[in-house]
Rosetta silent file (secondary structure, phi, psi, omega in degrees, C-alpha in Angstrom):
SEQUENCE: XXXXXXXXXXXXXXXXXXXXXXXXXXXXXXXXXXXXXXXXXXXXXXXXXXXXXXXXXXXXXXXXXXXXXXXXXXXXXXXXXXXXXXXXXXXXXXXXXXXXXXXXXXXXXXXXXXXXXXXXXXXXXXXXXXXXXXXXXXXXXXXXXXXXXXXXXXXXXXXXXXXXXXXX
SCORE:     score description
SCORE:     0.000 S_00000001
   1 L     0.000  -39.183  178.936  -59.219   78.541  -25.745 S_00000001
   2 H   -63.248  -39.514  178.240  -61.451   75.962  -27.466 S_00000001
   3 H   -63.391  -42.867  178.175  -61.400   78.017  -30.675 S_00000001
   4 H   -62.169  -42.992  179.858  -57.622   78.241  -30.553 S_00000001
   5 H   -63.145  -45.885  179.468  -57.405   74.500  -29.943 S_00000001
   6 H   -61.071  -43.481  179.501  -59.771   73.722  -32.830 S_00000001
   7 H   -62.506  -44.824  179.167  -57.817   75.986  -35.146 S_00000001
   8 H   -63.052  -39.918  177.022  -54.513   74.419  -34.133 S_00000001
   9 H   -62.166  -40.471  178.939  -55.888   70.904  -34.672 S_00000001
  10 H   -62.210  -47.518  178.086  -57.073   71.935  -38.136 S_00000001
  11 H   -62.112  -45.016  179.370  -53.643   73.292  -39.032 S_00000001
  12 H   -57.807  -44.297 -176.925  -51.943   70.271  -37.511 S_00000001
  13 H   -76.590  -38.766 -175.309  -54.105   67.828  -39.520 S_00000001
  14 H   -84.789  -28.393 -174.539  -54.192   69.745  -42.822 S_00000001
  15 L  -128.934   73.761 -175.443  -50.618   71.052  -42.861 S_00000001
  16 L   -59.861  -20.501  179.044  -48.332   68.446  -41.259 S_00000001
  17 L   -78.631   -9.270  179.185  -45.230   70.408  -42.275 S_00000001
  18 L   -87.274   78.293 -175.494  -46.300   73.326  -40.007 S_00000001
  19 H   -62.298  -26.261  179.000  -44.487   72.051  -36.907 S_00000001
  20 H   -57.982  -33.452 -177.627  -45.284   75.193  -34.948 S_00000001
  21 H   -66.154  -39.896  178.213  -48.908   74.089  -34.746 S_00000001
  22 H   -67.628  -39.574  177.935  -48.000   70.827  -32.957 S_00000001
  23 H   -60.948  -44.245  177.854  -45.716   72.734  -30.602 S_00000001
  24 H   -66.490  -38.337 -179.909  -48.491   75.184  -29.679 S_00000001
  25 H   -63.525  -42.951  178.480  -50.953   72.286  -29.303 S_00000001
  26 H   -56.851  -47.917 -179.728  -48.609   70.498  -26.878 S_00000001
  27 H   -63.434  -47.179 -178.202  -48.421   73.587  -24.663 S_00000001
  28 H   -60.911  -47.333 -177.937  -52.157   74.213  -24.820 S_00000001
  29 H   -69.494  -38.249  178.050  -53.102   70.583  -24.096 S_00000001
  30 H   -63.783  -45.755 -178.801  -50.503   70.224  -21.349 S_00000001
  31 H   -68.336  -24.017  178.292  -51.662   73.399  -19.622 S_00000001
  32 L   -96.034    1.537  177.840  -55.300   72.295  -19.823 S_00000001
  33 L    68.139   31.811 -177.005  -54.483   68.804  -18.514 S_00000001
  34 L   -93.123   71.039 -173.121  -55.758   67.021  -21.623 S_00000001
  35 H   -60.468  -42.692 -177.772  -53.674   63.886  -21.306 S_00000001
  36 H   -64.076  -42.402  178.013  -55.727   61.740  -23.702 S_00000001
  37 H   -65.275  -38.840  176.473  -55.555   64.406  -26.427 S_00000001
  38 H   -60.707  -42.990  179.945  -51.828   64.753  -25.845 S_00000001
  39 H   -61.872  -41.295  176.948  -51.399   61.021  -26.275 S_00000001
  40 H   -64.221  -39.843  176.672  -53.271   61.179  -29.583 S_00000001
  41 H   -62.601  -47.456  179.285  -51.134   64.091  -30.717 S_00000001
  42 H   -66.072  -33.969  178.223  -47.909   62.284  -29.853 S_00000001
  43 H   -62.026  -45.088  177.438  -49.152   59.118  -31.533 S_00000001
  44 H   -64.269  -41.792  178.250  -49.686   61.077  -34.760 S_00000001
  45 H   -60.918  -39.472  179.626  -46.289   62.764  -34.431 S_00000001
  46 H   -67.378  -40.879  179.180  -44.608   59.380  -34.029 S_00000001
  47 H   -65.083  -35.872  178.949  -46.428   58.040  -37.095 S_00000001
  48 H   -73.317  -35.426 -178.312  -45.329   61.073  -39.084 S_00000001
  49 L  -142.504   83.138 -177.173  -41.713   60.868  -37.910 S_00000001
  50 L   -60.247  -13.892 -179.863  -40.813   57.509  -36.317 S_00000001
  51 L   -89.036   -5.152 -177.228  -37.256   58.708  -35.609 S_00000001
  52 L   -78.094  103.378 -175.333  -38.361   61.550  -33.303 S_00000001
  53 H   -68.373  -33.680 -179.688  -37.280   60.337  -29.888 S_00000001
  54 H   -62.589  -44.939  179.955  -38.977   63.201  -28.030 S_00000001
  55 H   -65.994  -39.453  177.664  -42.374   62.329  -29.513 S_00000001
  56 H   -64.522  -41.721  178.994  -41.852   58.636  -28.760 S_00000001
  57 H   -64.043  -44.816  178.202  -40.907   59.403  -25.173 S_00000001
  58 H   -62.092  -38.877  176.437  -43.953   61.669  -24.764 S_00000001
  59 H   -63.885  -45.266 -179.495  -46.207   59.015  -26.235 S_00000001
  60 H   -59.246  -46.665 -178.474  -44.763   56.410  -23.894 S_00000001
  61 H   -63.722  -49.765 -179.563  -45.262   58.577  -20.820 S_00000001
  62 H   -63.646  -35.630  177.720  -48.813   59.631  -21.627 S_00000001
  63 H   -65.247  -38.941  177.907  -49.721   56.042  -22.508 S_00000001
  64 H   -65.717  -42.843 -178.110  -48.344   54.843  -19.145 S_00000001
  65 H   -62.284  -31.338 -177.796  -50.275   57.555  -17.313 S_00000001
  66 L   -99.664    5.403 -179.126  -53.468   56.457  -19.098 S_00000001
  67 L    55.655   37.812 -178.025  -52.737   52.724  -18.873 S_00000001
  68 L   -91.237   75.603 -175.419  -52.915   52.567  -22.665 S_00000001
  69 H   -65.166  -19.923  178.607  -51.027   49.313  -23.170 S_00000001
  70 H   -61.698  -21.510  179.378  -52.080   49.205  -26.839 S_00000001
  71 H   -84.534   -4.861 -178.454  -49.424   51.855  -27.464 S_00000001
  72 L    54.112   55.844 -173.206  -46.734   49.522  -26.062 S_00000001
  73 H   -64.645  -34.082 -179.411  -45.345   52.265  -23.813 S_00000001
  74 H   -65.471  -41.319  178.565  -42.724   50.079  -22.072 S_00000001
  75 H   -64.848  -44.015  176.778  -41.203   49.093  -25.389 S_00000001
  76 H   -58.731  -49.335 -177.507  -41.213   52.680  -26.611 S_00000001
  77 H   -62.081  -38.572  179.108  -39.607   53.961  -23.429 S_00000001
  78 H   -67.281  -44.076  179.125  -36.902   51.282  -23.584 S_00000001
  79 H   -59.568  -46.650 -179.337  -36.172   52.024  -27.229 S_00000001
  80 H   -64.032  -44.929 -178.698  -35.879   55.753  -26.614 S_00000001
  81 H   -63.709  -41.362 -179.662  -33.693   55.252  -23.517 S_00000001
  82 H   -64.801  -32.114  179.300  -31.374   52.871  -25.346 S_00000001
  83 H   -79.862  -25.198 -178.702  -30.887   55.419  -28.140 S_00000001
  84 L  -147.710   70.410 -173.055  -30.269   58.312  -25.755 S_00000001
  85 L   -69.830  -12.945 -179.880  -29.461   57.069  -22.235 S_00000001
  86 L   -92.964   -3.732  177.342  -28.066   60.400  -21.060 S_00000001
  87 L   -78.682  117.839 -174.119  -31.304   62.311  -21.665 S_00000001
  88 H   -63.330  -34.181 -179.178  -32.772   62.743  -18.195 S_00000001
  89 H   -72.466  -38.660  176.864  -36.377   62.871  -19.368 S_00000001
  90 H   -64.462  -42.390  179.932  -35.986   59.684  -21.425 S_00000001
  91 H   -63.980  -40.335  178.897  -34.315   57.963  -18.464 S_00000001
  92 H   -61.840  -45.918  178.497  -37.147   59.074  -16.168 S_00000001
  93 H   -63.128  -44.307  177.746  -39.812   57.705  -18.483 S_00000001
  94 H   -61.080  -43.449  179.150  -37.972   54.425  -18.833 S_00000001
  95 H   -64.494  -38.389  177.509  -37.512   54.157  -15.075 S_00000001
  96 H   -64.057  -39.273  176.512  -41.205   54.876  -14.491 S_00000001
  97 H   -62.792  -42.563  176.411  -42.031   52.108  -16.958 S_00000001
  98 H   -60.055  -43.609  178.054  -39.741   49.696  -15.076 S_00000001
  99 H   -59.934  -45.441  179.649  -41.483   50.654  -11.851 S_00000001
 100 H   -62.682  -23.052  178.511  -44.908   49.980  -13.332 S_00000001
 101 L   -92.331    6.677  178.159  -43.658   46.545  -14.365 S_00000001
 102 L    82.751   12.587 -178.849  -42.559   45.824  -10.783 S_00000001
 103 L  -102.511   61.849 -171.580  -38.845   46.249  -11.496 S_00000001
 104 H   -67.093  -36.278  178.656  -38.235   48.831   -8.774 S_00000001
 105 H   -64.837  -43.245  178.286  -34.555   48.069   -8.154 S_00000001
 106 H   -64.657  -39.612  178.576  -33.800   48.468  -11.861 S_00000001
 107 H   -60.216  -42.197  179.677  -35.853   51.661  -11.953 S_00000001
 108 H   -63.996  -40.116  179.023  -33.870   53.090   -9.077 S_00000001
 109 H   -61.269  -41.830  178.703  -30.559   52.321  -10.801 S_00000001
 110 H   -64.829  -46.969 -177.677  -31.721   54.246  -13.872 S_00000001
 111 H   -65.139  -31.565 -178.742  -32.944   57.234  -11.860 S_00000001
 112 H   -69.845  -14.508  177.221  -29.727   57.387   -9.845 S_00000001
 113 L   -83.191  -14.810 -178.878  -27.829   58.096  -13.067 S_00000001
 114 L   -74.977  129.677  178.226  -29.770   61.303  -13.634 S_00000001
 115 L   -56.523  140.644 -176.501  -27.811   64.413  -12.580 S_00000001
 116 H   -55.647  -36.561 -179.273  -29.218   65.958   -9.393 S_00000001
 117 H   -73.759   -6.536  174.586  -29.900   69.304  -11.097 S_00000001
 118 H   -94.795   -6.519  179.684  -32.168   67.506  -13.591 S_00000001
 119 L   -88.717   72.451 -179.166  -34.382   66.139  -10.824 S_00000001
 120 L  -128.748  164.073  179.322  -36.836   68.991  -10.917 S_00000001
 121 H    47.512 -131.268 -173.810  -40.591   69.331  -11.466 S_00000001
 122 H   -65.165  -29.907  178.548  -42.265   66.131  -12.596 S_00000001
 123 H   -59.047  -39.895  176.853  -38.941   64.279  -12.888 S_00000001
 124 H   -62.519  -42.155 -179.711  -38.478   64.772   -9.119 S_00000001
 125 H   -61.347  -44.191  178.141  -41.959   63.381   -8.513 S_00000001
 126 H   -64.614  -38.388  176.542  -41.225   60.209  -10.468 S_00000001
 127 H   -61.361  -41.956  178.432  -37.986   59.793   -8.576 S_00000001
 128 H   -60.569  -39.430  178.730  -39.958   60.110   -5.339 S_00000001
 129 H   -61.913  -43.887 -176.934  -42.348   57.343   -6.477 S_00000001
 130 H   -72.493  -36.572  174.945  -39.428   55.062   -7.241 S_00000001
 131 H   -62.587  -41.830 -179.651  -37.610   55.884   -3.989 S_00000001
 132 H   -64.234  -42.143 -179.869  -40.777   55.045   -2.038 S_00000001
 133 H   -61.830  -24.954 -179.984  -41.145   51.757   -3.936 S_00000001
 134 L   -98.319    9.297  174.150  -37.583   50.948   -2.859 S_00000001
 135 L    86.365    7.609  178.805  -38.273   51.759    0.805 S_00000001
 136 L   -97.485   74.728 -173.930  -36.536   55.134    1.044 S_00000001
 137 H   -66.093  -35.758 -178.458  -39.476   57.095    2.432 S_00000001
 138 H   -63.502  -49.436  178.250  -37.496   60.061    3.788 S_00000001
 139 H   -68.005  -38.106 -179.638  -35.908   60.860    0.462 S_00000001
 140 H   -57.061  -43.475 -179.236  -39.104   60.021   -1.381 S_00000001
 141 H   -58.454  -45.695  179.644  -41.052   62.662    0.548 S_00000001
 142 H   -59.077  -45.969 -178.208  -38.589   65.377   -0.429 S_00000001
 143 H   -71.290  -38.180  178.400  -38.754   64.506   -4.119 S_00000001
 144 H   -64.882  -40.743  176.380  -42.537   64.052   -4.141 S_00000001
 145 H   -61.797  -43.094  176.368  -42.952   67.487   -2.569 S_00000001
 146 H   -60.635  -43.426  178.306  -40.668   68.931   -5.178 S_00000001
 147 H   -63.462  -41.177  179.903  -42.667   67.202   -7.905 S_00000001
 148 H   -70.232  -18.261  179.623  -45.979   68.456   -6.510 S_00000001
 149 L   -85.942   -0.912 -179.602  -44.632   72.021   -6.507 S_00000001
 150 L   -60.379  145.031 -178.846  -44.217   71.982  -10.288 S_00000001
 151 L   -63.843  -42.851 -178.414  -46.116   74.774  -12.035 S_00000001
 152 L  -130.078  123.933  173.597  -47.754   72.447  -14.501 S_00000001
 153 L  -132.700  147.358  173.118  -48.531   68.777  -14.038 S_00000001
 154 L   -69.236  151.549 -177.823  -50.898   66.529  -15.868 S_00000001
 155 H   -56.635  -36.324  179.601  -53.823   65.467  -13.658 S_00000001
 156 H   -67.841  -35.388  177.673  -52.624   61.860  -13.639 S_00000001
 157 H   -67.645  -47.074 -179.594  -49.151   62.952  -12.524 S_00000001
 158 H   -57.950  -45.300  179.815  -50.541   65.068   -9.697 S_00000001
 159 H   -62.193  -42.220  177.529  -52.713   62.120   -8.569 S_00000001
 160 H   -59.491  -48.353 -178.039  -49.725   59.739   -8.711 S_00000001
 161 H   -66.334  -42.088  177.907  -47.550   62.041   -6.640 S_00000001
 162 H   -65.158  -41.779  178.686  -50.301   62.736   -4.109 S_00000001
 163 H   -61.391  -43.672 -179.726  -51.061   59.037   -3.795 S_00000001
 164 H   -68.144  -26.829  176.777  -47.399   58.277   -3.205 S_00000001
 165 H   -67.209  -30.698 -177.553  -47.252   60.998   -0.547 S_00000001
 166 L   -63.985  135.820  178.724  -49.919   59.236    1.501 S_00000001
 167 L    86.849    2.561  178.605  -48.395   57.117    4.215 S_00000001
 168 L   -93.086    0.000    0.000  -45.068   58.977    4.284 S_00000001
């Protein structure tokens, strides 16, 4: 796996037009729980293509998870959400950023606009965190359990969801 990762990084850095390498790297890094490396990858992707909302959203989320304020994750999340407010993942990232800033009521309003069938995997876990912050412990528990049942979570996400489950 390390050899594959090294080769993909080489291709990613030497041949920026080979987008498949970044896609494979994302999967590999996500599956291995390498949040810091993912953040670096997304940062490079945003620098290469500042209009790519998905890369900006992913950079914002990983920066929030790592408390990397130098990336200005709240601003990124807001920008992405404003450009595509109906994208459930973008809305979730923006809401999580609002929560981290202590704006829990606003975060809940954003999350409540997400269609119920989009509240799966990690998105459900973030909704659970926000529900708990707003005092809805019964609903929060259901969504946190759903979030924790996701096949793949970053280590920071799993820790967040588990921490939120305590006391419920």
